[in-house]
Structures are given as structure tokens and as C-alpha cells.
All heavy atoms as a GROMACS GRO file, in nm:
protein
  477
    1MET      N    1  -0.676   2.211   2.844
    1MET     CA    2  -0.601   2.321   2.786
    1MET      C    3  -0.605   2.309   2.633
    1MET      O    4  -0.583   2.203   2.577
    1MET     CB    5  -0.457   2.316   2.834
    1MET     CG    6  -0.374   2.428   2.781
    1MET     SD    7  -0.211   2.419   2.861
    1MET     CE    8  -0.121   2.516   2.748
    2MET      N    9  -0.633   2.418   2.567
    2MET     CA   10  -0.643   2.419   2.421
    2MET      C   11  -0.505   2.425   2.360
    2MET      O   12  -0.423   2.507   2.397
    2MET     CB   13  -0.725   2.540   2.376
    2MET     CG   14  -0.733   2.553   2.228
    2MET     SD   15  -0.809   2.409   2.157
    2MET     CE   16  -0.928   2.486   2.058
    3ARG      N   17  -0.479   2.333   2.268
    3ARG     CA   18  -0.352   2.334   2.196
    3ARG      C   19  -0.362   2.436   2.084
    3ARG      O   20  -0.462   2.442   2.014
    3ARG     CB   21  -0.324   2.196   2.140
    3ARG     CG   22  -0.300   2.095   2.250
    3ARG     CD   23  -0.290   1.958   2.196
    3ARG     NE   24  -0.167   1.941   2.121
    3ARG     CZ   25  -0.128   1.828   2.069
    3ARG    NH1   26  -0.202   1.721   2.082
    3ARG    NH2   27  -0.017   1.819   2.002
    4ARG      N   28  -0.259   2.515   2.067
    4ARG     CA   29  -0.258   2.615   1.960
    4ARG      C   30  -0.244   2.547   1.825
    4ARG      O   31  -0.188   2.440   1.814
    4ARG     CB   32  -0.145   2.713   1.979
    4ARG     CG   33  -0.164   2.800   2.100
    4ARG     CD   34  -0.068   2.917   2.095
    4ARG     NE   35  -0.098   3.006   2.203
    4ARG     CZ   36  -0.172   3.114   2.190
    4ARG    NH1   37  -0.223   3.146   2.074
    4ARG    NH2   38  -0.197   3.192   2.292
    5GLY      N   39  -0.294   2.612   1.725
    5GLY     CA   40  -0.285   2.560   1.591
    5GLY      C   41  -0.373   2.640   1.497
    5GLY      O   42  -0.457   2.718   1.541
    6ARG      N   43  -0.356   2.619   1.370
    6ARG     CA   44  -0.434   2.692   1.271
    6ARG      C   45  -0.572   2.628   1.257
    6ARG      O   46  -0.585   2.508   1.242
    6ARG     CB   47  -0.362   2.686   1.136
    6ARG     CG   48  -0.436   2.752   1.023
    6ARG     CD   49  -0.356   2.748   0.896
    6ARG     NE   50  -0.343   2.615   0.841
    6ARG     CZ   51  -0.407   2.572   0.731
    6ARG    NH1   52  -0.487   2.652   0.666
    6ARG    NH2   53  -0.388   2.450   0.688
    7LYS      N   54  -0.676   2.711   1.261
    7LYS     CA   55  -0.811   2.662   1.237
    7LYS      C   56  -0.828   2.645   1.087
    7LYS      O   57  -0.785   2.730   1.009
    7LYS     CB   58  -0.915   2.762   1.288
    7LYS     CG   59  -0.917   2.776   1.436
    7LYS     CD   60  -1.022   2.876   1.475
    7LYS     CE   61  -1.019   2.905   1.622
    7LYS     NZ   62  -1.115   3.009   1.658
    8THR      N   63  -0.890   2.536   1.046
    8THR     CA   64  -0.907   2.510   0.904
    8THR      C   65  -1.025   2.418   0.878
    8THR      O   66  -1.072   2.348   0.968
    8THR     CB   67  -0.778   2.447   0.845
    8THR    OG1   68  -0.790   2.443   0.704
    8THR    CG2   69  -0.753   2.310   0.900
    9LEU      N   70  -1.067   2.417   0.755
    9LEU     CA   71  -1.168   2.324   0.708
    9LEU      C   72  -1.093   2.202   0.654
    9LEU      O   73  -0.995   2.216   0.582
    9LEU     CB   74  -1.250   2.390   0.597
    9LEU     CG   75  -1.369   2.314   0.545
    9LEU    CD1   76  -1.472   2.294   0.656
    9LEU    CD2   77  -1.433   2.391   0.431
   10VAL      N   78  -1.140   2.083   0.689
   10VAL     CA   79  -1.073   1.959   0.646
   10VAL      C   80  -1.171   1.877   0.563
   10VAL      O   81  -1.284   1.852   0.605
   10VAL     CB   82  -1.026   1.878   0.768
   10VAL    CG1   83  -0.964   1.745   0.725
   10VAL    CG2   84  -0.925   1.958   0.851
   11ALA      N   85  -1.127   1.838   0.444
   11ALA     CA   86  -1.204   1.748   0.358
   11ALA      C   87  -1.158   1.606   0.390
   11ALA      O   88  -1.046   1.567   0.356
   11ALA     CB   89  -1.179   1.781   0.212
   12LEU      N   90  -1.243   1.529   0.456
   12LEU     CA   91  -1.208   1.394   0.497
   12LEU      C   92  -1.220   1.297   0.380
   12LEU      O   93  -1.299   1.319   0.287
   12LEU     CB   94  -1.299   1.348   0.611
   12LEU     CG   95  -1.289   1.430   0.739
   12LEU    CD1   96  -1.400   1.390   0.836
   12LEU    CD2   97  -1.152   1.414   0.803
   13ASP      N   98  -1.145   1.190   0.384
   13ASP     CA   99  -1.148   1.089   0.279
   13ASP      C  100  -1.286   1.024   0.267
   13ASP      O  101  -1.323   0.974   0.162
   13ASP     CB  102  -1.043   0.981   0.304
   13ASP     CG  103  -0.901   1.034   0.289
   13ASP    OD1  104  -0.882   1.139   0.225
   13ASP    OD2  105  -0.809   0.969   0.342
   14SER      N  106  -1.364   1.025   0.374
   14SER     CA  107  -1.497   0.965   0.373
   14SER      C  108  -1.597   1.048   0.292
   14SER      O  109  -1.708   1.004   0.268
   14SER     CB  110  -1.548   0.951   0.517
   14SER     OG  111  -1.567   1.080   0.574
   15GLY      N  112  -1.556   1.170   0.254
   15GLY     CA  113  -1.645   1.259   0.180
   15GLY      C  114  -1.705   1.368   0.266
   15GLY      O  115  -1.764   1.463   0.216
   16ASP      N  116  -1.693   1.354   0.398
   16ASP     CA  117  -1.743   1.455   0.490
   16ASP      C  118  -1.644   1.570   0.503
   16ASP      O  119  -1.527   1.557   0.466
   16ASP     CB  120  -1.766   1.394   0.630
   16ASP     CG  121  -1.877   1.291   0.629
   16ASP    OD1  122  -1.974   1.308   0.553
   16ASP    OD2  123  -1.865   1.194   0.706
   17TRP      N  124  -1.691   1.681   0.558
   17TRP     CA  125  -1.608   1.797   0.586
   17TRP      C  126  -1.619   1.826   0.734
   17TRP      O  127  -1.724   1.801   0.796
   17TRP     CB  128  -1.659   1.918   0.508
   17TRP     CG  129  -1.652   1.904   0.361
   17TRP    CD1  130  -1.728   1.822   0.284
   17TRP    CD2  131  -1.563   1.971   0.273
   17TRP    NE1  132  -1.694   1.834   0.153
   17TRP    CE2  133  -1.593   1.926   0.142
   17TRP    CE3  134  -1.464   2.065   0.290
   17TRP    CZ2  135  -1.526   1.973   0.030
   17TRP    CZ3  136  -1.398   2.112   0.178
   17TRP    CH2  137  -1.428   2.067   0.052
   18CYS      N  138  -1.513   1.878   0.793
   18CYS     CA  139  -1.520   1.917   0.934
   18CYS      C  140  -1.428   2.037   0.956
   18CYS      O  141  -1.343   2.069   0.874
   18CYS     CB  142  -1.481   1.803   1.026
   18CYS     SG  143  -1.309   1.753   1.018
   19PHE      N  144  -1.451   2.105   1.067
   19PHE     CA  145  -1.369   2.218   1.106
   19PHE      C  146  -1.277   2.169   1.216
   19PHE      O  147  -1.321   2.099   1.308
   19PHE     CB  148  -1.459   2.330   1.156
   19PHE     CG  149  -1.391   2.461   1.169
   19PHE    CD1  150  -1.344   2.528   1.057
   19PHE    CD2  151  -1.374   2.520   1.292
   19PHE    CE1  152  -1.282   2.650   1.068
   19PHE    CE2  153  -1.312   2.643   1.304
   19PHE     CZ  154  -1.266   2.709   1.192
   20GLY      N  155  -1.148   2.202   1.208
   20GLY     CA  156  -1.054   2.155   1.309
   20GLY      C  157  -0.933   2.245   1.320
   20GLY      O  158  -0.926   2.350   1.258
   21ARG      N  159  -0.838   2.201   1.399
   21ARG     CA  160  -0.710   2.272   1.417
   21ARG      C  161  -0.598   2.180   1.370
   21ARG      O  162  -0.603   2.060   1.391
   21ARG     CB  163  -0.687   2.306   1.564
   21ARG     CG  164  -0.777   2.412   1.616
   21ARG     CD  165  -0.731   2.453   1.757
   21ARG     NE  166  -0.815   2.557   1.807
   21ARG     CZ  167  -0.792   2.686   1.791
   21ARG    NH1  168  -0.684   2.725   1.727
   21ARG    NH2  169  -0.874   2.776   1.840
   22ILE      N  170  -0.497   2.242   1.309
   22ILE     CA  171  -0.377   2.168   1.270
   22ILE      C  172  -0.264   2.214   1.361
   22ILE      O  173  -0.240   2.334   1.374
   22ILE     CB  174  -0.338   2.195   1.124
   22ILE    CG1  175  -0.452   2.155   1.031
   22ILE    CG2  176  -0.212   2.118   1.087
   22ILE    CD1  177  -0.424   2.186   0.887
   23VAL      N  178  -0.196   2.120   1.424
   23VAL     CA  179  -0.084   2.151   1.512
   23VAL      C  180   0.043   2.090   1.456
   23VAL      O  181   0.038   1.998   1.374
   23VAL     CB  182  -0.110   2.099   1.656
   23VAL    CG1  183  -0.229   2.167   1.718
   23VAL    CG2  184  -0.129   1.949   1.658
   24GLY      N  185   0.156   2.141   1.500
   24GLY     CA  186   0.285   2.087   1.458
   24GLY      C  187   0.348   2.166   1.345
   24GLY      O  188   0.300   2.271   1.305
   25ARG      N  189   0.459   2.110   1.295
   25ARG     CA  190   0.530   2.174   1.185
   25ARG      C  191   0.443   2.177   1.060
   25ARG      O  192   0.359   2.091   1.041
   25ARG     CB  193   0.659   2.099   1.153
   25ARG     CG  194   0.762   2.103   1.262
   25ARG     CD  195   0.889   2.029   1.224
   25ARG     NE  196   0.864   1.907   1.151
   25ARG     CZ  197   0.925   1.873   1.038
   25ARG    NH1  198   1.016   1.951   0.987
   25ARG    NH2  199   0.898   1.760   0.978
   26ARG      N  200   0.465   2.274   0.975
   26ARG     CA  201   0.398   2.288   0.846
   26ARG      C  202   0.249   2.311   0.860
   26ARG      O  203   0.173   2.291   0.766
   26ARG     CB  204   0.423   2.166   0.757
   26ARG     CG  205   0.568   2.146   0.722
   26ARG     CD  206   0.592   2.022   0.638
   26ARG     NE  207   0.500   2.016   0.525
   26ARG     CZ  208   0.461   1.903   0.469
   26ARG    NH1  209   0.504   1.788   0.515
   26ARG    NH2  210   0.380   1.904   0.366
   27ARG      N  211   0.201   2.354   0.975
   27ARG     CA  212   0.058   2.370   0.995
   27ARG      C  213  -0.002   2.485   0.915
   27ARG      O  214  -0.123   2.495   0.902
   27ARG     CB  215   0.027   2.388   1.143
   27ARG     CG  216   0.076   2.520   1.201
   27ARG     CD  217   0.034   2.533   1.346
   27ARG     NE  218   0.079   2.658   1.400
   27ARG     CZ  219   0.181   2.673   1.480
   27ARG    NH1  220   0.251   2.567   1.515
   27ARG    NH2  221   0.215   2.791   1.525
   28CYS      N  222   0.081   2.574   0.861
   28CYS     CA  223   0.030   2.689   0.787
   28CYS      C  224   0.011   2.662   0.639
   28CYS      O  225  -0.040   2.746   0.567
   28CYS     CB  226   0.123   2.809   0.807
   28CYS     SG  227   0.125   2.865   0.977
   29GLU      N  228   0.050   2.545   0.591
   29GLU     CA  229   0.036   2.512   0.449
   29GLU      C  230  -0.106   2.464   0.419
   29GLU      O  231  -0.167   2.396   0.500
   29GLU     CB  232   0.134   2.403   0.410
   29GLU     CG  233   0.279   2.444   0.422
   29GLU     CD  234   0.374   2.330   0.384
   29GLU    OE1  235   0.339   2.253   0.294
   29GLU    OE2  236   0.478   2.320   0.448
   30SER      N  237  -0.158   2.501   0.303
   30SER     CA  238  -0.288   2.451   0.259
   30SER      C  239  -0.268   2.333   0.164
   30SER      O  240  -0.165   2.322   0.099
   30SER     CB  241  -0.366   2.561   0.188
   30SER     OG  242  -0.402   2.661   0.278
   31GLY      N  243  -0.368   2.248   0.155
   31GLY     CA  244  -0.363   2.136   0.063
   31GLY      C  245  -0.278   2.020   0.109
   31GLY      O  246  -0.246   1.932   0.030
   32VAL      N  247  -0.241   2.016   0.237
   32VAL     CA  248  -0.159   1.906   0.289
   32VAL      C  249  -0.249   1.798   0.347
   32VAL      O  250  -0.361   1.823   0.390
   32VAL     CB  251  -0.059   1.954   0.397
   32VAL    CG1  252   0.044   2.048   0.338
   32VAL    CG2  253  -0.130   2.018   0.513
   33ARG      N  254  -0.200   1.674   0.348
   33ARG     CA  255  -0.270   1.563   0.412
   33ARG      C  256  -0.259   1.581   0.562
   33ARG      O  257  -0.156   1.623   0.614
   33ARG     CB  258  -0.206   1.430   0.373
   33ARG     CG  259  -0.218   1.391   0.230
   33ARG     CD  260  -0.350   1.338   0.189
   33ARG     NE  261  -0.387   1.217   0.262
   33ARG     CZ  262  -0.510   1.168   0.262
   33ARG    NH1  263  -0.606   1.227   0.197
   33ARG    NH2  264  -0.538   1.059   0.330
   34VAL      N  265  -0.367   1.550   0.631
   34VAL     CA  266  -0.368   1.560   0.777
   34VAL      C  267  -0.419   1.431   0.838
   34VAL      O  268  -0.492   1.355   0.774
   34VAL     CB  269  -0.454   1.680   0.826
   34VAL    CG1  270  -0.391   1.811   0.786
   34VAL    CG2  271  -0.597   1.671   0.774
   35GLN      N  272  -0.379   1.408   0.963
   35GLN     CA  273  -0.421   1.290   1.037
   35GLN      C  274  -0.482   1.334   1.169
   35GLN      O  275  -0.428   1.421   1.237
   35GLN     CB  276  -0.303   1.198   1.062
   35GLN     CG  277  -0.343   1.072   1.133
   35GLN     CD  278  -0.238   0.964   1.123
   35GLN    OE1  279  -0.144   0.974   1.044
   35GLN    NE2  280  -0.253   0.861   1.203
   36LEU      N  281  -0.593   1.272   1.206
   36LEU     CA  282  -0.662   1.304   1.330
   36LEU      C  283  -0.576   1.264   1.450
   36LEU      O  284  -0.527   1.151   1.457
   36LEU     CB  285  -0.796   1.232   1.336
   36LEU     CG  286  -0.879   1.254   1.461
   36LEU    CD1  287  -0.921   1.400   1.474
   36LEU    CD2  288  -1.000   1.165   1.460
   37LEU      N  289  -0.561   1.357   1.544
   37LEU     CA  290  -0.490   1.327   1.669
   37LEU      C  291  -0.588   1.304   1.783
   37LEU      O  292  -0.581   1.205   1.853
   37LEU     CB  293  -0.396   1.441   1.708
   37LEU     CG  294  -0.270   1.459   1.628
   37LEU    CD1  295  -0.193   1.579   1.680
   37LEU    CD2  296  -0.184   1.335   1.635
   38GLU      N  297  -0.679   1.401   1.804
   38GLU     CA  298  -0.768   1.395   1.920
   38GLU      C  299  -0.874   1.504   1.908
   38GLU      O  300  -0.868   1.590   1.823
   38GLU     CB  301  -0.690   1.415   2.049
   38GLU     CG  302  -0.618   1.550   2.053
   38GLU     CD  303  -0.524   1.564   2.171
   38GLU    OE1  304  -0.439   1.476   2.190
   38GLU    OE2  305  -0.538   1.665   2.241
   39HIS      N  306  -0.971   1.499   2.000
   39HIS     CA  307  -1.066   1.607   2.018
   39HIS      C  308  -1.004   1.706   2.115
   39HIS      O  309  -0.927   1.666   2.202
   39HIS     CB  310  -1.197   1.557   2.078
   39HIS     CG  311  -1.274   1.469   1.986
   39HIS    ND1  312  -1.357   1.518   1.890
   39HIS    CD2  313  -1.279   1.335   1.975
   39HIS    CE1  314  -1.412   1.418   1.824
   39HIS    NE2  315  -1.365   1.304   1.874
   40ASP      N  316  -1.038   1.835   2.102
   40ASP     CA  317  -0.986   1.929   2.202
   40ASP      C  318  -1.060   1.908   2.334
   40ASP      O  319  -1.153   1.828   2.343
   40ASP     CB  320  -0.996   2.074   2.153
   40ASP     CG  321  -1.138   2.126   2.146
   40ASP    OD1  322  -1.232   2.052   2.179
   40ASP    OD2  323  -1.156   2.243   2.108
   41ALA      N  324  -1.017   1.976   2.438
   41ALA     CA  325  -1.072   1.955   2.572
   41ALA      C  326  -1.222   1.980   2.579
   41ALA      O  327  -1.293   1.914   2.654
   41ALA     CB  328  -0.998   2.044   2.672
   42ARG      N  329  -1.272   2.073   2.501
   42ARG     CA  330  -1.415   2.106   2.503
   42ARG      C  331  -1.494   2.019   2.405
   42ARG      O  332  -1.616   2.023   2.406
   42ARG     CB  333  -1.435   2.252   2.466
   42ARG     CG  334  -1.372   2.346   2.566
   42ARG     CD  335  -1.397   2.488   2.525
   42ARG     NE  336  -1.319   2.578   2.607
   42ARG     CZ  337  -1.285   2.698   2.571
   42ARG    NH1  338  -1.323   2.744   2.453
   42ARG    NH2  339  -1.217   2.775   2.650
   43GLY      N  340  -1.426   1.947   2.320
   43GLY     CA  341  -1.494   1.861   2.225
   43GLY      C  342  -1.554   1.935   2.106
   43GLY      O  343  -1.633   1.879   2.031
   44LYS      N  344  -1.517   2.062   2.087
   44LYS     CA  345  -1.574   2.141   1.978
   44LYS      C  346  -1.500   2.121   1.847
   44LYS      O  347  -1.562   2.126   1.742
   44LYS     CB  348  -1.571   2.290   2.014
   44LYS     CG  349  -1.668   2.327   2.123
   44LYS     CD  350  -1.668   2.476   2.144
   44LYS     CE  351  -1.770   2.516   2.248
   44LYS     NZ  352  -1.776   2.660   2.266
   45HIS      N  353  -1.370   2.105   1.854
   45HIS     CA  354  -1.290   2.093   1.732
   45HIS      C  355  -1.205   1.966   1.737
   45HIS      O  356  -1.161   1.925   1.843
   45HIS     CB  357  -1.197   2.213   1.716
   45HIS     CG  358  -1.268   2.342   1.701
   45HIS    ND1  359  -1.276   2.432   1.803
   45HIS    CD2  360  -1.335   2.395   1.597
   45HIS    CE1  361  -1.345   2.536   1.762
   45HIS    NE2  362  -1.383   2.516   1.637
   46LEU      N  363  -1.183   1.910   1.621
   46LEU     CA  364  -1.090   1.800   1.610
   46LEU      C  365  -0.950   1.858   1.595
   46LEU      O  366  -0.933   1.968   1.541
   46LEU     CB  367  -1.123   1.715   1.488
   46LEU     CG  368  -1.262   1.652   1.488
   46LEU    CD1  369  -1.288   1.584   1.354
   46LEU    CD2  370  -1.276   1.555   1.601
   47ILE      N  371  -0.849   1.786   1.640
   47ILE     CA  372  -0.712   1.831   1.628
   47ILE      C  373  -0.639   1.736   1.535
   47ILE      O  374  -0.641   1.614   1.553
   47ILE     CB  375  -0.643   1.837   1.766
   47ILE    CG1  376  -0.717   1.938   1.855
   47ILE    CG2  377  -0.496   1.876   1.750
   47ILE    CD1  378  -0.665   1.947   1.996
   48PHE      N  379  -0.576   1.794   1.431
   48PHE     CA  380  -0.506   1.720   1.328
   48PHE      C  381  -0.359   1.757   1.329
   48PHE      O  382  -0.321   1.862   1.379
   48PHE     CB  383  -0.562   1.753   1.190
   48PHE     CG  384  -0.704   1.709   1.169
   48PHE    CD1  385  -0.810   1.791   1.202
   48PHE    CD2  386  -0.732   1.586   1.113
   48PHE    CE1  387  -0.941   1.752   1.181
   48PHE    CE2  388  -0.862   1.545   1.092
   48PHE     CZ  389  -0.967   1.628   1.126
   49THR      N  390  -0.277   1.672   1.269
   49THR     CA  391  -0.138   1.702   1.244
   49THR      C  392  -0.110   1.672   1.097
   49THR      O  393  -0.182   1.595   1.034
   49THR     CB  394  -0.045   1.619   1.335
   49THR    OG1  395   0.089   1.665   1.319
   49THR    CG2  396  -0.052   1.472   1.304
   50VAL      N  397  -0.006   1.732   1.042
   50VAL     CA  398   0.030   1.709   0.903
   50VAL      C  399   0.082   1.566   0.888
   50VAL      O  400   0.162   1.520   0.969
   50VAL     CB  401   0.136   1.811   0.856
   50VAL    CG1  402   0.182   1.782   0.714
   50VAL    CG2  403   0.079   1.952   0.864
   51ALA      N  404   0.035   1.496   0.784
   51ALA     CA  405   0.074   1.357   0.761
   51ALA      C  406   0.149   1.346   0.628
   51ALA      O  407   0.150   1.440   0.548
   51ALA     CB  408  -0.052   1.269   0.757
   52ASP      N  409   0.210   1.231   0.605
   52ASP     CA  410   0.275   1.204   0.477
   52ASP      C  411   0.170   1.200   0.366
   52ASP      O  412   0.052   1.178   0.392
   52ASP     CB  413   0.349   1.070   0.481
   52ASP     CG  414   0.468   1.074   0.574
   52ASP    OD1  415   0.527   1.183   0.590
   52ASP    OD2  416   0.501   0.968   0.631
   53SER      N  417   0.213   1.217   0.244
   53SER     CA  418   0.120   1.225   0.131
   53SER      C  419   0.043   1.096   0.106
   53SER      O  420  -0.063   1.098   0.045
   53SER     CB  421   0.196   1.265   0.004
   53SER     OG  422   0.294   1.168  -0.026
   54ASN      N  423   0.092   0.981   0.154
   54ASN     CA  424   0.022   0.854   0.132
   54ASN      C  425  -0.050   0.803   0.256
   54ASN      O  426  -0.096   0.689   0.258
   54ASN     CB  427   0.120   0.748   0.079
   54ASN     CG  428   0.235   0.726   0.174
   54ASN    OD1  429   0.254   0.802   0.268
   54ASN    ND2  430   0.311   0.622   0.150
   55THR      N  431  -0.060   0.883   0.362
   55THR     CA  432  -0.130   0.844   0.483
   55THR      C  433  -0.225   0.957   0.524
   55THR      O  434  -0.234   1.058   0.456
   55THR     CB  435  -0.032   0.817   0.600
   55THR    OG1  436   0.038   0.938   0.629
   55THR    CG2  437   0.066   0.708   0.567
   56GLY      N  438  -0.291   0.940   0.633
   56GLY     CA  439  -0.376   1.046   0.685
   56GLY      C  440  -0.524   1.021   0.664
   56GLY      O  441  -0.566   0.920   0.610
   57ASP      N  442  -0.603   1.119   0.709
   57ASP     CA  443  -0.748   1.108   0.708
   57ASP      C  444  -0.816   1.205   0.612
   57ASP      O  445  -0.937   1.198   0.592
   57ASP     CB  446  -0.804   1.133   0.849
   57ASP     CG  447  -0.752   1.032   0.949
   57ASP    OD1  448  -0.764   0.912   0.921
   57ASP    OD2  449  -0.696   1.072   1.054
   58GLY      N  450  -0.743   1.301   0.556
   58GLY     CA  451  -0.803   1.398   0.465
   58GLY      C  452  -0.707   1.509   0.429
   58GLY      O  453  -0.587   1.500   0.457
   59PHE      N  454  -0.763   1.614   0.368
   59PHE     CA  455  -0.684   1.730   0.324
   59PHE      C  456  -0.726   1.855   0.398
   59PHE      O  457  -0.846   1.880   0.413
   59PHE     CB  458  -0.702   1.755   0.173
   59PHE     CG  459  -0.630   1.656   0.087
   59PHE    CD1  460  -0.696   1.545   0.039
   59PHE    CD2  461  -0.497   1.675   0.055
   59PHE    CE1  462  -0.631   1.453  -0.040
   59PHE    CE2  463  -0.430   1.584  -0.025
   59PHE     CZ  464  -0.498   1.472  -0.072
   60ALA      N  465  -0.630   1.935   0.440
   60ALA     CA  466  -0.658   2.064   0.501
   60ALA      C  467  -0.673   2.168   0.392
   60ALA      O  468  -0.592   2.173   0.300
   60ALA     CB  469  -0.545   2.104   0.596
   61LEU      N  470  -0.776   2.246   0.400
   61LEU     CA  471  -0.799   2.350   0.300
   61LEU      C  472  -0.766   2.481   0.362
   61LEU      O  473  -0.713   2.564   0.350
   61LEU     CB  474  -0.944   2.350   0.255
   61LEU     CG  475  -0.992   2.214   0.203
   61LEU    CD1  476  -1.140   2.221   0.174
   61LEU    CD2  477  -0.916   2.174   0.080
   0.00000   0.00000   0.00000
């Protein structure tokens, strides 16, 4: 089952970019730190959640 969330481009700390979904509170804000939760059921998109400013895997654009 697909979890709802905003589709966004994520700039990872490694320098790579990926397309994913942000779930949870504050998911509509841009420029927030995000943390990887899981792959969706189909494996097409990564699922992220909003993280604290000093943690996470990258920035949601």
C-alpha cells in the first residue's frame, strides 16, 4: 500500500539527487532536512520524513 505524502526532489548529503515522498508533519515545507524511512511497496520512490536540522540524509526541495 502506498503511503501518502508530498512528492519532491531530495538533495542527499552524498551529493546525489533522488525523487521521493515526504510523509508526516511538516511535509509541505521546502528546504527542510529529511531522513530516509523506507522504499515504497513498488520500489519506485524512497519515503522520507522530516528530520531535525542537525540530523537526516539530505534536504527536500
